[in-house]
All heavy atoms as an XYZ file, in Angstrom:
709
protein
N     104.174     93.679    102.343
C     103.164     93.179    103.250
C     102.143     92.320    102.507
O     101.736     91.292    102.991
C     102.465     94.346    103.959
C     101.313     93.964    104.879
C     101.843     93.199    106.074
C     100.561     95.177    105.310
N     101.745     92.759    101.337
C     100.719     92.029    100.600
C     101.217     90.653    100.176
O     100.462     89.689    100.202
C     100.238     92.845     99.396
C      99.508     94.079     99.910
C      99.332     92.033     98.493
C      99.218     95.092     98.861
N     102.475     90.563     99.794
C     102.985     89.260     99.382
C     103.086     88.306    100.571
O     102.947     87.098    100.415
C     104.349     89.405     98.704
O     105.286     89.966     99.593
N     103.291     88.848    101.765
C     103.363     88.004    102.959
C     101.996     87.716    103.559
O     101.781     86.653    104.128
C     104.247     88.659    104.016
C     105.728     88.616    103.638
C     106.537     89.264    104.690
N     106.388     90.721    104.447
C     106.916     91.659    105.168
N     107.611     91.362    106.226
N     106.762     92.926    104.869
N     101.093     88.692    103.455
C      99.749     88.547    104.030
C      98.695     89.058    103.057
O      98.152     90.141    103.232
C      99.655     89.313    105.335
C     100.568     88.754    106.379
C     100.404     89.465    107.660
N     101.406     88.957    108.586
C     101.383     89.184    109.857
N     100.434     89.914    110.367
N     102.314     88.685    110.627
N      98.396     88.298    102.043
C      97.425     88.754    101.044
C      96.038     89.006    101.619
O      95.278     89.803    101.082
C      97.398     87.644    100.002
C      98.295     86.573    100.474
C      98.966     87.007    101.729
N      95.687     88.360    102.707
C      94.372     88.567    103.314
C      94.232     89.973    103.891
O      93.111     90.431    104.126
C      94.129     87.522    104.398
N      95.346     90.649    104.103
C      95.302     92.003    104.662
C      94.911     93.054    103.610
O      94.598     94.187    103.956
C      96.661     92.362    105.264
N      94.918     92.671    102.351
C      94.603     93.606    101.267
C      93.122     93.962    101.272
O      92.267     93.093    101.362
C      94.990     92.998     99.920
C      94.769     93.873     98.695
C      95.653     95.109     98.766
C      95.047     93.093     97.435
N      92.835     95.248    101.170
C      91.461     95.748    101.096
C      91.274     96.470     99.768
O      92.225     97.015     99.203
C      91.162     96.712    102.247
C      91.323     96.094    103.616
C      90.184     95.112    103.888
N      90.330     94.465    105.171
C      90.698     93.208    105.351
N      90.960     92.450    104.319
N      90.792     92.691    106.540
N      90.050     96.516     99.298
C      89.731     97.165     98.026
C      90.204     98.612     98.019
O      90.743     99.099     97.031
C      88.218     97.086     97.742
C      87.789     95.652     97.538
C      87.830     97.942     96.557
C      88.352     95.006     96.298
N      90.019     99.316     99.115
C      90.391    100.736     99.152
C      91.887    100.955     98.914
O      92.301    102.020     98.489
C      89.949    101.371    100.464
C      90.648    100.836    101.682
C      90.086    101.472    102.963
N      90.645    100.884    104.131
C      91.783    101.261    104.687
N      92.460    102.256    104.164
N      92.243    100.665    105.753
N      92.690     99.928     99.191
C      94.121    100.040     98.946
C      94.457     99.930     97.464
O      95.532    100.327     97.039
C      94.871     98.963     99.726
C      94.756     99.144    101.234
C      95.235     97.939    101.982
O      94.786     96.814    101.733
N      96.143     98.156    102.920
N      93.538     99.387     96.685
C      93.769     99.225     95.254
C      93.338    100.437     94.434
O      93.735    100.574     93.281
C      93.025     97.988     94.739
C      93.448     96.656     95.346
C      92.531     95.552     94.858
C      94.891     96.355     95.016
N      92.521    101.300     95.017
C      91.963    102.422     94.257
C      93.038    103.361     93.713
O      93.005    103.709     92.526
C      90.898    103.163     95.091
C      90.426    104.425     94.397
C      89.724    102.235     95.367
N      94.025    103.808     94.511
C      95.057    104.682     93.924
C      95.848    103.995     92.803
O      96.174    104.627     91.795
C      95.964    105.026     95.109
C      95.089    104.876     96.303
C      94.186    103.721     95.965
N      96.114    102.707     92.952
C      96.822    101.975     91.889
C      95.956    101.872     90.640
O      96.454    101.979     89.518
C      97.222    100.588     92.380
N      94.655    101.690     90.832
C      93.742    101.649     89.686
C      93.692    103.005     88.992
O      93.636    103.080     87.758
C      92.349    101.229     90.137
N      93.729    104.080     89.767
C      93.747    105.423     89.189
C      94.996    105.626     88.341
O      94.918    106.063     87.193
C      93.677    106.489     90.289
C      93.860    107.925     89.832
C      92.684    108.380     88.981
C      94.031    108.844     91.035
N      96.148    105.304     88.893
C      97.407    105.463     88.158
C      97.417    104.576     86.920
O      97.813    105.019     85.837
C      98.618    105.162     89.074
C      99.913    105.074     88.289
C      98.736    106.222     90.161
N      96.958    103.343     87.060
C      96.905    102.437     85.904
C      95.966    102.970     84.843
O      96.292    102.963     83.651
C      96.437    101.050     86.336
O      97.349    100.480     87.222
N      94.801    103.427     85.268
C      93.834    103.969     84.326
C      94.348    105.181     83.582
O      94.178    105.307     82.363
N      95.000    106.071     84.302
C      95.554    107.264     83.656
C      96.712    106.908     82.722
O      96.815    107.447     81.624
C      96.001    108.284     84.705
C      94.890    108.942     85.507
C      95.486    109.827     86.595
C      93.965    109.741     84.614
N      97.564    105.999     83.148
C      98.710    105.607     82.319
C      98.269    104.883     81.054
O      98.676    105.240     79.945
C      99.658    104.708     83.113
O     100.131    105.383     84.245
N      97.456    103.862     81.241
C      96.983    103.109     80.077
C      96.092    103.969     79.200
O      96.133    103.869     77.972
C      96.234    101.857     80.530
C      97.073    100.818     81.263
C      96.189     99.708     81.813
C      98.157    100.260     80.360
N      95.302    104.822     79.822
C      94.436    105.714     79.061
C      95.208    106.707     78.226
O      94.808    107.048     77.110
N      96.323    107.173     78.765
C      97.152    108.113     78.006
C      97.694    107.451     76.749
O      97.675    108.035     75.672
C      98.309    108.638     78.885
O      97.741    109.288     80.028
C      99.183    109.596     78.131
N      98.151    106.211     76.889
C      98.632    105.470     75.724
C      97.478    105.190     74.765
O      97.599    105.405     73.554
C      99.327    104.160     76.152
C      99.660    103.302     74.955
C     100.581    104.462     76.965
N      96.357    104.733     75.303
C      95.206    104.400     74.463
C      94.635    105.633     73.775
O      94.111    105.532     72.663
C      94.126    103.722     75.294
N      94.754    106.786     74.416
C      94.181    107.999     73.826
C      94.930    108.434     72.571
O      94.379    109.161     71.751
C      94.155    109.135     74.844
O      95.458    109.558     75.156
N      96.143    107.976     72.415
C      96.872    108.285     71.184
C      96.457    107.378     70.040
O      96.805    107.638     68.890
C      98.396    108.154     71.393
O      98.708    106.796     71.699
C      98.885    109.063     72.510
N      95.714    106.325     70.350
C      95.355    105.323     69.358
C      93.893    105.354     68.926
O      93.581    104.931     67.831
C      95.666    103.932     69.886
C      97.080    103.763     70.371
C      97.829    102.865     69.469
N      99.174    102.674     69.983
C     100.236    102.858     69.243
N     100.124    103.215     67.995
N     101.422    102.674     69.763
N      92.991    105.796     69.804
C      91.574    105.700     69.445
C      90.727    106.732     70.180
O      91.125    107.253     71.218
C      91.043    104.306     69.769
O      90.964    104.127     71.165
N      89.552    106.971     69.637
C      88.592    107.862     70.294
C      88.079    107.248     71.589
O      87.849    107.950     72.567
C      87.412    108.133     69.371
C      87.747    109.061     68.265
C      86.517    109.373     67.468
N      86.898    110.185     66.320
C      86.058    110.670     65.464
N      84.760    110.419     65.596
N      86.486    111.400     64.454
N      87.886    105.950     71.584
C      87.414    105.270     72.788
C      88.427    105.433     73.922
O      88.048    105.631     75.075
C      87.160    103.792     72.511
N      89.713    105.361     73.577
C      90.760    105.571     74.578
C      90.727    106.973     75.140
O      90.868    107.181     76.341
N      90.514    107.954     74.256
C      90.404    109.340     74.710
C      89.185    109.520     75.605
O      89.242    110.189     76.635
C      90.341    110.293     73.526
C      91.687    110.536     72.873
C      91.625    111.649     71.849
N      90.862    111.288     70.650
C      91.331    110.579     69.638
N      92.577    110.146     69.671
N      90.583    110.306     68.585
N      88.084    108.900     75.212
C      86.858    109.010     76.000
C      87.032    108.377     77.378
O      86.640    108.958     78.397
C      85.692    108.365     75.268
N      87.621    107.197     77.422
C      87.818    106.503     78.692
C      88.748    107.295     79.606
O      88.482    107.439     80.810
C      88.381    105.107     78.449
N      89.822    107.838     79.039
C      90.742    108.642     79.831
C      90.052    109.900     80.341
O      90.219    110.287     81.494
C      91.984    109.027     78.999
O      92.584    107.832     78.516
C      92.992    109.783     79.822
N      89.260    110.513     79.493
C      88.520    111.698     79.903
C      87.557    111.413     81.037
O      87.409    112.214     81.963
N      86.908    110.254     80.979
C      85.971    109.877     82.033
C      86.699    109.674     83.359
O      86.257    110.156     84.406
C      85.175    108.620     81.628
C      84.196    108.970     80.516
C      84.446    108.015     82.824
C      83.544    107.781     79.861
N      87.827    108.969     83.319
C      88.605    108.748     84.546
C      89.056    110.083     85.122
O      88.911    110.333     86.327
C      89.821    107.827     84.275
C      90.764    107.796     85.466
C      89.359    106.427     83.924
N      89.565    110.952     84.275
C      90.041    112.254     84.751
C      88.887    113.102     85.286
O      89.029    113.778     86.313
C      90.783    112.981     83.633
C      92.092    112.311     83.271
S      92.902    113.062     81.859
C      93.474    114.584     82.575
N      87.742    113.069     84.610
C      86.587    113.851     85.055
C      86.076    113.356     86.407
O      85.773    114.172     87.294
C      85.482    113.800     84.012
N      85.979    112.054     86.571
C      85.505    111.508     87.847
C      86.453    111.871     88.983
O      86.012    112.240     90.084
C      85.337    109.991     87.754
C      84.171    109.504     86.904
C      84.218    107.991     86.767
C      82.855    109.958     87.500
N      87.741    111.781     88.735
C      88.703    112.138     89.780
C      88.659    113.643     90.047
O      88.765    114.069     91.194
C      90.118    111.684     89.399
C      91.068    111.770     90.568
C      90.867    111.001     91.710
C      92.159    112.619     90.549
C      91.724    111.079     92.786
C      93.026    112.698     91.621
C      92.799    111.926     92.746
O      93.650    112.015     93.817
N      88.464    114.426     89.000
C      88.328    115.871     89.184
C      87.116    116.224     90.033
O      87.183    117.115     90.892
N      86.012    115.529     89.809
C      84.808    115.750     90.631
C      85.098    115.389     92.084
O      84.726    116.121     93.005
C      83.608    114.949     90.079
C      82.455    114.918     91.065
C      83.169    115.524     88.743
N      85.766    114.272     92.297
C      86.139    113.873     93.659
C      86.970    114.964     94.338
O      86.705    115.333     95.490
C      86.905    112.541     93.625
C      87.613    112.244     94.916
C      86.915    111.779     96.017
C      88.981    112.450     95.034
C      87.557    111.524     97.217
C      89.639    112.193     96.217
C      88.924    111.735     97.314
O      89.564    111.492     98.487
N      87.967    115.482     93.628
C      88.814    116.527     94.207
C      88.029    117.814     94.448
O      88.237    118.492     95.463
C      90.021    116.792     93.302
C      91.045    115.662     93.214
C      92.110    116.000     92.179
C      91.670    115.380     94.567
N      87.122    118.143     93.543
C      86.304    119.348     93.718
C      85.410    119.217     94.948
O      85.253    120.185     95.713
C      85.474    119.600     92.468
N      84.842    118.043     95.148
C      84.001    117.824     96.326
C      84.841    117.926     97.602
O      84.396    118.509     98.600
C      83.279    116.455     96.229
C      82.631    116.065     97.546
C      82.247    116.495     95.114
N      86.039    117.391     97.571
C      86.917    117.489     98.740
C      87.252    118.945     99.040
O      87.231    119.374    100.202
C      88.202    116.685     98.510
N      87.559    119.729     98.004
C      87.848    121.149     98.198
C      86.644    121.915     98.693
O      86.746    122.751     99.609
N      85.472    121.635     98.128
C      84.241    122.310     98.563
C      83.909    121.949    100.006
O      83.453    122.807    100.776
C      83.089    121.927     97.640
N      84.158    120.723    100.376
C      83.921    120.296    101.751
C      84.816    121.065    102.717
O      84.369    121.486    103.788
C      84.168    118.796    101.872
O      84.022    118.364    103.198
N      86.066    121.250    102.344
C      86.983    122.014    103.198
C      86.521    123.466    103.325
O      86.568    124.050    104.410
C      88.397    121.950    102.635
N      86.069    124.046    102.212
C      85.567    125.419    102.257
C      84.324    125.520    103.136
O      84.166    126.471    103.906
C      85.252    125.922    100.850
C      86.444    126.204     99.947
C      85.968    126.503     98.537
C      87.289    127.342    100.502
N      83.457    124.556    103.034
C      82.226    124.552    103.823
C      82.531    124.451    105.311
O      81.778    124.936    106.149
C      81.341    123.402    103.374
C      79.895    123.558    103.675
C      79.074    122.438    103.088
N      79.987    121.413    102.620
C      79.875    120.696    101.515
N      78.899    120.813    100.766
N      80.748    119.815    101.134
N      83.625    123.774    105.644
C      84.013    123.632    107.047
C      84.779    124.844    107.560
O      85.259    124.853    108.686
C      84.834    122.363    107.236
C      84.011    121.109    107.055
C      84.820    119.844    107.225
O      85.957    119.920    107.734
O      84.324    118.787    106.836
N      84.922    125.861    106.709
C      85.521    127.112    107.159
C      86.986    127.320    106.815
O      87.582    128.297    107.252
N      87.557    126.430    106.033
C      88.959    126.618    105.634
C      89.060    127.767    104.639
O      88.143    128.022    103.873
C      89.517    125.342    105.001
C      89.635    124.179    105.940
C      90.660    124.365    107.042
O      91.496    125.285    106.954
O      90.624    123.590    107.995
N      90.194    128.452    104.682
C      90.439    129.512    103.695
C      90.622    128.877    102.322
O      91.049    127.730    102.211
C      91.697    130.294    104.067
C      91.550    131.081    105.354
C      92.831    131.762    105.679
N      93.904    130.753    105.473
C      95.162    130.920    105.770
N      95.584    132.036    106.250
N      96.052    129.976    105.577
N      90.329    129.619    101.251
C      90.479    129.067     99.898
C      91.888    128.542     99.608
O      92.032    127.504     98.954
C      90.124    130.244     98.993
C      89.178    131.059     99.816
C      89.677    130.926    101.236
N      92.903    129.221    100.092
C      94.279    128.765     99.847
C      94.539    127.425    100.526
O      95.225    126.550     99.976
C      95.282    129.801    100.335
N      93.986    127.248    101.712
C      94.154    125.983    102.436
C      93.400    124.867    101.713
O      93.915    123.762    101.550
C      93.675    126.123    103.900
C      93.666    124.774    104.607
C      94.552    127.110    104.652
N      92.182    125.161    101.268
C      91.393    124.156    100.551
C      92.096    123.744     99.261
O      92.154    122.556     98.928
C      89.995    124.693    100.257
N      92.647    124.704     98.537
C      93.360    124.395     97.297
C      94.610    123.557     97.590
O      94.901    122.598     96.860
C      93.738    125.677     96.560
N      95.319    123.911     98.641
C      96.505    123.139     99.023
C      96.131    121.715     99.409
O      96.838    120.761     99.093
C      97.231    123.806    100.192
O      97.721    125.054     99.814
N      94.995    121.587    100.076
C      94.530    120.269    100.479
C      94.205    119.407     99.259
O      94.554    118.226     99.208
C      93.297    120.401    101.368
C      92.864    119.108    101.992
S      91.414    119.314    103.016
C      90.160    119.162    101.758
N      93.567    120.006     98.266
C      93.239    119.271     97.036
C      94.518    118.799     96.345
O      94.606    117.651     95.902
C      92.374    120.147     96.107
C      92.288    119.551     94.722
C      90.984    120.330     96.699
N      95.512    119.666     96.267
C      96.790    119.268     95.659
C      97.471    118.167     96.460
O      98.053    117.241     95.883
C      97.704    120.483     95.516
C      97.259    121.527     94.498
C      98.177    122.754     94.562
C      97.223    120.952     93.102
N      97.390    118.268     97.781
C      98.010    117.244     98.631
C      97.311    115.891     98.452
O      97.971    114.851     98.389
C      97.956    117.678    100.088
N      95.988    115.902     98.352
C      95.245    114.653     98.155
C      95.638    114.006     96.829
O      95.905    112.806     96.766
C      93.726    114.911     98.212
C      93.304    115.260     99.634
C      92.944    113.698     97.707
C      91.878    115.770     99.735
N      95.666    114.814     95.765
C      96.039    114.274     94.452
C      97.463    113.721     94.481
O      97.724    112.623     93.963
C      95.903    115.351     93.382
N      98.379    114.462     95.085
C      99.771    114.015     95.183
C      99.864    112.711     95.971
O     100.562    111.771     95.563
C     100.625    115.099     95.829
C     102.079    114.736     95.846
O     102.644    114.364     94.830
N     102.691    114.839     97.010
N      99.135    112.633     97.070
C      99.163    111.437     97.909
C      98.633    110.218     97.142
O      99.249    109.151     97.164
C      98.318    111.675     99.158
C      98.218    110.499    100.093
S      97.144    110.831    101.498
C      95.573    111.094    100.681
N      97.508    110.393     96.449
C      96.932    109.268     95.711
C      97.848    108.802     94.581
O      98.036    107.592     94.392
C      95.571    109.646     95.125
C      94.495    109.714     96.145
N      93.401    110.516     96.007
C      94.345    109.081     97.332
C      92.619    110.370     97.061
N      93.172    109.503     97.887
N      98.404    109.737     93.825
C      99.283    109.353     92.720
C     100.563    108.692     93.227
O     101.005    107.678     92.689
C      99.588    110.560     91.837
C      98.364    111.121     91.098
C      98.732    112.413     90.371
C      97.775    110.104     90.141
N     101.154    109.249     94.282
C     102.379    108.666     94.837
C     102.106    107.278     95.411
O     102.885    106.337     95.197
C     102.952    109.576     95.908
N     101.009    107.120     96.131
C     100.660    105.816     96.692
C     100.414    104.810     95.576
O     100.886    103.664     95.641
C      99.407    105.936     97.567
C      99.001    104.633     98.217
C      99.427    104.313     99.495
C      98.188    103.716     97.551
C      99.059    103.119    100.092
C      97.823    102.520     98.130
C      98.253    102.225     99.409
O      97.897    101.040     99.981
N      99.688    105.231     94.546
C      99.399    104.332     93.428
C     100.652    103.872     92.709
O     100.818    102.685     92.410
N     101.549    104.806     92.427
C     102.808    104.450     91.763
C     103.637    103.525     92.655
O     104.161    102.502     92.204
C     103.611    105.722     91.378
C     105.024    105.366     90.950
C     102.888    106.491     90.282
N     103.746    103.867     93.923
C     104.507    103.035     94.854
C     103.934    101.632     94.985
O     104.668    100.643     95.032
N     102.613    101.541     95.034
C     101.953    100.242     95.122
C     102.269     99.401     93.892
O     102.622     98.226     94.006
C     100.438    100.451     95.253
C      99.665     99.188     95.480
C      99.377     98.767     96.761
C      99.211     98.427     94.411
C      98.655     97.607     96.980
C      98.493     97.269     94.617
C      98.213     96.846     95.909
N     102.152    100.005     92.718
C     102.436     99.265     91.479
C     103.897     98.841     91.388
O     104.201     97.730     90.949
C     102.031    100.099     90.268
C     100.521    100.331     90.117
C     100.248    101.331     89.009
C      99.797     99.022     89.873
N     104.794     99.710     91.804
C     106.220     99.345     91.810
C     106.457     98.187     92.773
O     107.167     97.222     92.447
C     107.106    100.557     92.162
C     107.099    101.554     91.008
C     108.522    100.121     92.510
C     107.768    102.881     91.335
N     105.872     98.257     93.961
C     106.046     97.195     94.948
C     105.501     95.857     94.466
O     106.149     94.814     94.624
N     104.322     95.885     93.859
C     103.731     94.646     93.337
C     104.596     94.080     92.214
O     104.843     92.874     92.146
C     102.294     94.904     92.829
C     101.368     95.169     94.005
C     101.781     93.773     91.977
C     101.160     93.981     94.911
N     105.071     94.962     91.338
C     105.920     94.513     90.226
C     107.201     93.887     90.749
O     107.621     92.818     90.286
C     106.238     95.694     89.287
O     105.005     96.247     88.816
C     107.090     95.254     88.127
N     107.824     94.543     91.724
C     109.059     93.991     92.288
C     108.822     92.655     92.961
O     109.643     91.739     92.824
C     109.660     94.974     93.291
C     110.346     96.118     92.636
C     111.001     97.020     93.666
N     111.644     98.139     93.016
C     112.044     99.215     93.632
N     111.887     99.333     94.949
N     112.614    100.193     92.982
N     107.723     92.530     93.691
C     107.480     91.264     94.369
C     107.153     90.138     93.384
O     107.451     88.985     93.643
C     106.361     91.408     95.408
O     105.116     91.591     94.777
N     106.565     90.484     92.256
C     106.276     89.464     91.234
C     107.541     88.934     90.580
O     107.593     87.777     90.174
C     105.349     90.035     90.158
S     103.657     90.240     90.717
N     108.544     89.777     90.453
C     109.773     89.385     89.760
C     110.930     89.116     90.714
O     112.047     88.871     90.265
C     110.182     90.467     88.753
C     109.203     90.579     87.620
C     108.338     91.659     87.547
C     109.138     89.611     86.641
C     107.417     91.782     86.521
C     108.234     89.702     85.604
C     107.367     90.794     85.535
N     110.657     89.143     92.001
C     111.723     88.908     92.986
C     112.097     87.422     93.008
O     111.252     86.545     92.830
C     111.266     89.336     94.379
N     113.336     87.182     93.220
C     113.804     85.793     93.360
C     113.424     85.291     94.735
O     113.580     85.970     95.735
C     115.324     85.708     93.181
C     115.737     86.023     91.792
C     117.213     85.888     91.659
N     117.582     86.242     90.308
C     118.807     86.315     89.868
N     119.794     86.058     90.691
N     119.069     86.637     88.638
N     112.972     84.105     94.762
C     112.540     83.529     96.058
C     113.438     82.397     96.445
O     113.984     81.696     95.764
C     111.109     83.071     95.955
C     110.248     84.271     95.671
C     108.785     83.889     95.702
N     108.033     85.006     95.205
C     107.242     85.761     95.948
N     107.123     85.505     97.208
N     106.587     86.749     95.436
């Protein structure tokens, strides 16, 4: 869709891909330098805070702890899967024969 209608792309659609890219590149960079480890740690910490807030919000709304925990896992799974899929799709469209 993005290759056919680039105007349809919104910033929020790039966030999961940025997360996956940040974690992937950060993992490689963390083997090479302290700055890489620090940057990866920051990305992971920020995402962890986001997930914790989502879980706390579910608990505050009356969900059982098991449901809130499952929801947090589902959110993380959804974001990572969407990010990987987005990056694969963009890569394929960049190298596709036209």
